[in-house]
PANU-712589 format. One record per residue (C-alpha): residue number from 1; residue in three letters; y, z, x. Coordinates in steps of 0.5 Angstrom, whole numbers. Layout:
BEGIN
+-----+------+-------+-------+-------+
: pos : code :    c2 :    c3 :    c1 :
+-----+------+-------+-------+-------+
: NUM :  ala :     Y :     Z :     X :
...
+-----+------+-------+-------+-------+
END
This chain:
BEGIN
+-----+------+-------+-------+-------+
: pos : code :    c2 :    c3 :    c1 :
+-----+------+-------+-------+-------+
:   1 :  met :    16 :   -35 :    42 :
:   2 :  lys :    18 :   -34 :    34 :
:   3 :  pro :    22 :   -27 :    33 :
:   4 :  asn :    16 :   -25 :    28 :
:   5 :  arg :    11 :   -26 :    33 :
:   6 :  val :    15 :   -21 :    38 :
:   7 :  met :    16 :   -16 :    32 :
:   8 :  ala :     8 :   -17 :    31 :
:   9 :  ala :     6 :   -16 :    38 :
:  10 :  arg :    11 :   -10 :    38 :
:  11 :  ala :     8 :    -7 :    32 :
:  12 :  arg :     1 :    -7 :    35 :
:  13 :  gly :     3 :    -3 :    41 :
:  14 :  his :     5 :     3 :    36 :
:  15 :  pro :     1 :     9 :    35 :
:  16 :  ala :     2 :     8 :    27 :
:  17 :  tyr :    -1 :     1 :    27 :
:  18 :  trp :    -8 :     4 :    31 :
:  19 :  ala :    -8 :     9 :    25 :
:  20 :  phe :    -8 :     4 :    20 :
:  21 :  val :   -13 :     0 :    23 :
:  22 :  val :   -18 :     6 :    24 :
:  23 :  his :   -16 :     8 :    17 :
:  24 :  arg :   -18 :     1 :    14 :
:  25 :  val :   -25 :     1 :    19 :
:  26 :  ser :   -27 :     8 :    17 :
:  27 :  gly :   -26 :     6 :    10 :
:  28 :  leu :   -30 :     0 :    10 :
:  29 :  ala :   -36 :     4 :    14 :
:  30 :  leu :   -36 :     9 :     9 :
:  31 :  ala :   -36 :     4 :     3 :
:  32 :  leu :   -42 :     1 :     7 :
:  33 :  phe :   -45 :     7 :     8 :
:  34 :  leu :   -45 :    10 :     1 :
:  35 :  pro :   -51 :     5 :    -2 :
:  36 :  leu :   -55 :     8 :     4 :
:  37 :  his :   -53 :    15 :     2 :
:  38 :  phe :   -55 :    14 :    -5 :
:  39 :  trp :   -62 :    11 :    -3 :
:  40 :  ala :   -63 :    17 :     2 :
:  41 :  leu :   -62 :    22 :    -4 :
:  42 :  ser :   -67 :    18 :    -8 :
:  43 :  gln :   -72 :    20 :    -3 :
:  44 :  ala :   -72 :    27 :    -5 :
:  45 :  leu :   -75 :    25 :   -11 :
:  46 :  asp :   -82 :    24 :    -8 :
:  47 :  pro :   -83 :    30 :    -3 :
:  48 :  ala :   -88 :    25 :     2 :
:  49 :  ala :   -82 :    20 :     2 :
:  50 :  phe :   -77 :    25 :     3 :
:  51 :  glu :   -81 :    29 :     9 :
:  52 :  ala :   -82 :    22 :    12 :
:  53 :  phe :   -74 :    21 :    12 :
:  54 :  leu :   -72 :    27 :    15 :
:  55 :  ala :   -77 :    26 :    21 :
:  56 :  trp :   -73 :    19 :    22 :
:  57 :  thr :   -67 :    23 :    22 :
:  58 :  arg :   -69 :    27 :    28 :
:  59 :  his :   -68 :    21 :    32 :
:  60 :  pro :   -63 :    21 :    37 :
:  61 :  ala :   -60 :    14 :    35 :
:  62 :  val :   -59 :    17 :    28 :
:  63 :  arg :   -56 :    23 :    30 :
:  64 :  val :   -51 :    19 :    34 :
:  65 :  thr :   -50 :    15 :    28 :
:  66 :  glu :   -49 :    21 :    24 :
:  67 :  thr :   -44 :    24 :    29 :
:  68 :  ala :   -40 :    17 :    29 :
:  69 :  leu :   -40 :    17 :    21 :
:  70 :  val :   -37 :    24 :    21 :
:  71 :  val :   -32 :    22 :    26 :
:  72 :  ala :   -30 :    16 :    21 :
:  73 :  leu :   -30 :    21 :    15 :
:  74 :  ala :   -25 :    26 :    19 :
:  75 :  ala :   -21 :    20 :    21 :
:  76 :  his :   -21 :    17 :    14 :
:  77 :  leu :   -19 :    24 :    11 :
:  78 :  ala :   -13 :    25 :    16 :
:  79 :  gly :   -11 :    18 :    16 :
:  80 :  gly :   -10 :    19 :     8 :
:  81 :  val :    -7 :    25 :     9 :
:  82 :  arg :    -2 :    22 :    13 :
:  83 :  leu :     0 :    17 :     9 :
:  84 :  leu :     1 :    22 :     3 :
:  85 :  leu :     6 :    26 :     7 :
:  86 :  val :     9 :    19 :     9 :
:  87 :  glu :    10 :    17 :     2 :
:  88 :  phe :    11 :    23 :    -2 :
:  89 :  val :    14 :    28 :     3 :
:  90 :  gly :    18 :    22 :     7 :
:  91 :  trp :    16 :    25 :    14 :
:  92 :  arg :    18 :    20 :    20 :
:  93 :  gly :    20 :    19 :    27 :
:  94 :  glu :    17 :    25 :    32 :
:  95 :  ala :    14 :    28 :    26 :
:  96 :  his :    10 :    22 :    24 :
:  97 :  lys :     8 :    21 :    31 :
:  98 :  ser :     6 :    29 :    31 :
:  99 :  met :     2 :    27 :    25 :
: 100 :  leu :    -2 :    21 :    29 :
: 101 :  ala :    -4 :    26 :    34 :
: 102 :  val :    -6 :    32 :    30 :
: 103 :  gly :   -10 :    27 :    26 :
: 104 :  gly :   -14 :    24 :    32 :
: 105 :  ala :   -15 :    31 :    34 :
: 106 :  phe :   -18 :    33 :    28 :
: 107 :  ala :   -23 :    27 :    27 :
: 108 :  leu :   -25 :    28 :    35 :
: 109 :  ala :   -26 :    36 :    34 :
: 110 :  val :   -30 :    35 :    27 :
: 111 :  gly :   -34 :    30 :    31 :
: 112 :  leu :   -36 :    34 :    37 :
: 113 :  leu :   -37 :    40 :    32 :
: 114 :  leu :   -43 :    36 :    29 :
: 115 :  ala :   -45 :    33 :    36 :
: 116 :  phe :   -46 :    40 :    39 :
: 117 :  thr :   -49 :    44 :    32 :
: 118 :  pro :   -56 :    44 :    32 :
+-----+------+-------+-------+-------+
END
């Protein structure tokens, strides 16, 4: 096995690698969601269409997707703050691992808060 493959395999096991993946995937999900969000906002111009849209959003599958989207938003926010702290404050080592845990807990807490809010 070549040394760069060994390093790549080792890097994939590090929590920072998975934070990188979550940050990129959540950013992509949010970018794909934006056109749908703007379309939903345009429905507010027609009261009948808006009521139909609101009725659709009450379905359980939509609520689960909405919760996942809010978790993705919180994960993207936490990942962005982590990157800013690493770049500008220079946090490394154990503090970096703690930031990963706090960011994950923040994303999960926001998602659970939304999931159990009526």
